[in-house]
C-alpha positions in Angstrom: -134.1 50.8 -17.9 -135.8 47.8 -18.9 -134.1 47.2 -22.2 -130.7 48.3 -21.0 -130.6 45.6 -18.3 -130.7 42.8 -20.7 -132.8 39.6 -19.9 -133.3 39.5 -16.4 -134.4 42.8 -15.7 -133.3 45.5 -13.7 -131.9 43.8 -10.4 -133.6 45.7 -7.1 -130.6 47.6 -6.2 -130.9 49.4 -9.6 -134.6 50.0 -8.8 -133.5 52.0 -5.5 -130.7 53.5 -6.8 -132.7 54.9 -9.6 -135.1 55.7 -7.1 -132.7 57.7 -4.6 -131.2 59.4 -7.9 -134.7 61.0 -8.4 -135.3 62.5 -4.9 -131.8 63.7 -4.6 -132.6 65.7 -8.2 -135.9 66.7 -7.0 -134.4 67.8 -3.3 -131.2 69.6 -4.6 -130.5 73.4 -4.1 -129.1 75.2 -6.8 -125.6 75.4 -7.0 -124.1 79.3 -6.3 -127.4 80.5 -4.8 -126.7 80.8 -0.9 -130.1 83.1 -0.5 -131.9 80.0 -1.5 -130.4 77.6 0.9 -131.0 80.4 3.8 -134.3 80.8 2.4 -135.0 76.9 2.7 -133.4 76.3 6.6 -135.7 79.4 7.4 -139.1 77.9 6.1 -138.0 74.7 7.5 -137.4 76.3 11.0 -140.6 78.4 10.4 -142.6 75.1 9.7 -141.6 73.4 12.2 -142.3 76.2 14.8 -145.7 76.4 13.5 -146.4 72.5 13.7 -144.9 72.3 17.5 -147.0 75.0 18.0 -150.3 73.2 16.7 -149.5 70.3 18.0 -149.3 71.8 21.5 -152.6 73.7 21.0 -154.4 70.2 19.8 -152.6 68.5 23.2 -154.0 71.1 25.6 -157.8 70.5 24.2 -156.9 66.3 24.3 -155.2 65.7 27.7 -157.5 65.3 30.8 -157.7 68.2 33.1 -156.2 67.8 36.8 -158.4 67.5 39.2 -158.2 70.8 42.1 -155.1 70.1 44.7 -156.9 70.8 47.7 -159.2 68.0 47.7 -157.3 65.1 46.1 -154.3 66.2 48.4 -157.3 66.1 51.8 -158.4 62.6 50.5 -154.9 61.0 50.2 -153.4 62.3 53.4 -156.7 62.6 55.5 -155.8 63.2 58.9 -152.4 61.1 59.0 -150.6 64.3 57.8 -151.0 67.9 58.5 -151.2 69.3 55.3 -149.3 72.8 54.7 -150.7 74.8 51.9 -148.3 77.0 51.2 -146.1 74.4 48.9 -148.5 73.1 46.9 -148.6 73.7 43.5 -151.2 74.4 40.4 -150.2 71.4 38.6 -151.3 68.9 41.4 -147.5 68.4 42.7 -146.9 68.3 46.8 -143.2 68.1 47.6 -143.2 68.5 51.4 -146.3 69.6 51.8 -147.4 67.4 54.2 -146.0 65.7 57.0 -146.9 62.4 59.1 -148.6 63.2 62.2 -146.5 61.8 65.5 -146.7 57.8 65.9 -148.3 57.3 62.2 -146.6 54.8 60.6 -145.7 55.5 56.7 -147.3 51.9 55.6 -150.4 52.2 57.7 -150.9 55.4 56.5 -150.3 54.8 53.0 -152.7 52.0 53.1 -155.5 54.3 54.7 -155.0 56.6 51.6 -155.4 54.1 49.8 -158.4 52.7 51.0 -159.9 56.5 50.4 -158.9 57.2 47.4 -160.8 53.7 46.3 -163.5 54.8 48.0 -163.4 58.0 46.0 -163.3 55.6 42.4 -159.8 55.9 42.0 -158.1 52.3 40.8 -155.3 52.2 43.4 -152.2 49.7 43.0 -151.0 47.5 45.9 -149.1 49.4 48.4 -145.0 48.9 48.2 -142.7 49.0 50.5 -139.1 49.9 49.6 -135.7 51.2 49.8 -133.4 51.7 52.9 -132.1 53.8 55.4 -128.9 54.5 54.3 -129.4 58.6 54.7 -129.5 58.7 50.6 -132.5 56.1 49.7 -134.7 56.3 52.7 -137.5 53.6 53.1 -140.8 54.4 51.6 -144.6 53.2 51.5 -145.8 53.8 48.2 -149.1 53.1 45.6 -150.2 55.0 42.0 -153.9 55.4 41.2 -155.8 56.2 38.3 -158.7 57.9 36.8 -159.9 59.2 34.3 -156.6 59.5 32.8 -155.0 61.0 35.4 -152.2 59.0 37.6 -151.3 60.2 41.1 -148.5 58.9 42.8 -148.3 58.9 46.7 -145.4 58.1 48.7 -144.7 58.5 52.5 -141.0 58.2 53.5 -139.8 56.8 56.9 -137.5 59.5 57.4 -137.0 62.2 60.3 -138.9 64.7 58.3 -141.7 61.7 57.7 -142.6 63.8 54.7 -146.2 62.9 52.4 -145.4 63.3 48.4 -148.1 63.7 46.3 -147.9 63.9 41.9 -149.9 63.8 39.8 -149.6 63.5 35.7 -151.8 63.0 32.7 -152.1 60.9 30.7 -150.7 57.8 32.8 -149.0 56.5 29.9 -146.4 59.4 30.0 -143.3 58.9 32.2 -142.9 62.3 33.5 -144.4 63.7 36.5 -146.1 67.4 36.2 
């Protein structure tokens, strides 16, 4: 290639073209052999499934374990809310499992929950009040708290139902709630 290119040598485009042609030739399936195509596709699918299973297995051992739901929920809601055990799930997610007691302000309740979580070793963010009371987006008070790779999101709503929600996820960098 260097002899045929002349005094300047091969151009960068010629060198890349040579690399792409070589890769295309090495990974080309034999023509007129449909069984080879089917075998290659099955090998890719099986390899991908084994890789996904191995990644899930490794992730299972690498992620921090979720704390027990009952004690964490008790710390978060304290005496400001009633806690009903039936909606609590094993994965540290409470949707509608706690309801603020009559006369308890949502922002004050979340502030006290934040203080309890801080005393228990969690690192909470400041309480944020957001939303409106438009029937769709209720006004709410919320904070997040981190500890040992676990993130809790505690939210109390200013609505007729006055629910308290707690969501836990691991690790905090992921955006998906479990």
